N, C-alpha and C positions, 0 to 999 in steps of 0.2 A: 555659440549663442544662437538661439533660434530667433526668427524675426519677431516673435511675440514677447520676448523678454524686454522689460523696460531698461532704458539706458540711464546712466548717472547724469544728472544735470550739472551744469557749471554756471556759476555766477561770478562776474568780474566786477569788483568794487574799486572804483577810482574816485579821486576827488574831482575829476573832470568828466562830464557826460560824454564829451567828444572822445576822450581817450578810451573810456570804457567801451563805447560803441565801436571804435576803430579796432581795438584789440579783439573784440568779439567777432567782428567781420573777418579779420585776419585769421583767427583760429578756425572759424568755420570753413574758410576758403582753403586752408591747408589740411583739413581733415580728410580730404580725398573724396572719392565717390562713395556711393551707398548711403545708408542712413547716417545722419549726423546727430550727435548728442544735442539735446536742447541746451542752448547757451543764452544767457540774458545779461546785458550790462546793467549795472546799478551805479551810475556815476553822477556826481554833483548833488546839488540840493534841488528840491522840488521847484524852486523859483528860477532854476538855471544857473545859480551861482556855484562857486567852488566849495567843496566840502563833502561830507558823507551823510547820508540820510537813512535812518533806521527804516522809515516807511518805504523807501525805494528798494532797500536790500531785502526786506521781507516780501515785497511784491515780486521781485525778481526770483527769489528762491521758490516762492509758491508757483510761479509760472513755469519753472523748469522741473519741478518735482514730479517724477513718474513712479515713485515708490522704491527706487534703487539707490537713493542717497543723493546729496547735493554737495559738490565741492565748491567752496568759496575761496577765491583768490583775491588779494587786496594789493593796492599799490604802495601806500605809505602808512606810517605808524598809527595815526588816529583812526584810520580805517580798520586796523587790527582791533583797536579798543572798542570800536562800535560793534564789530561782529562778535567779539568776545562777550560784550554786554548782552547781545541778542541771544547768544548760545546759553548764557547763564539763566535766561528766562525759559523755562521748560517748553512753553507753548508758542514762542515767537517764530521759530524757524521749523521747517519740516523735519520729522524724525530722520536720522541718518545724515544730517548736515554736518560738514566738517570744514573748519578753517584750515586751509592748506598753506604751509610754509614753503613758498616757491617764488622765484623771480616772476614778475607780473606777466611780461610778454611771452618769454620762453615757456614758463610754467603753464600759461593759458593754452598755448598751442599743444603742449604735451598732454594736458588734461583733456582737451576736447578730442584729440586724436585717439587717446586710449579709451575714453568713454565711448566714442563712436565705434570702436572695435569691440565693445561689449564688456570692457573691464569693470570689475566691481569698484565700489567707492574707495576701498583701501588701495587697490592697484592704481586707480586714477590719482590718488593722493601721492603715492610713491613715484609715479611717472613725472608728475609735476615737480615734486621735490628734487628729483634727480636732475632737473634742469639747472640746478646750481653748479653742476659739474661740467656743463657745456663750456668749451673754450672757443674763443673766436680768433685766436692767433696761435 
């Protein structure tokens, strides 16, 4: 990848603003040196409560979109439904946005690391999904 090619953006959707922000910070921190893919948390509701917000998800996706695609990772079931509803509307999320089936923390780290290395959106999705295979014992 040359330095002028856009990186895939990553959006982290959680029912909690604090969780989304913390996972984004962790993923950025573990991505290593050099350019880091754009990452945005989309957590909680606009009033600060728990839940998921279409408005916050759309704003986060737009903020990380550099034309190379956007990988969206979610924490729990209703977040999946919210993102799927947005994807069903042709103009709600940037072109090339994908809902990624991956564990939230490990998948976020894998997505940001691979995106920061210049992987395309399909490879970012695959790297994040492979995090299901990580064993801790």
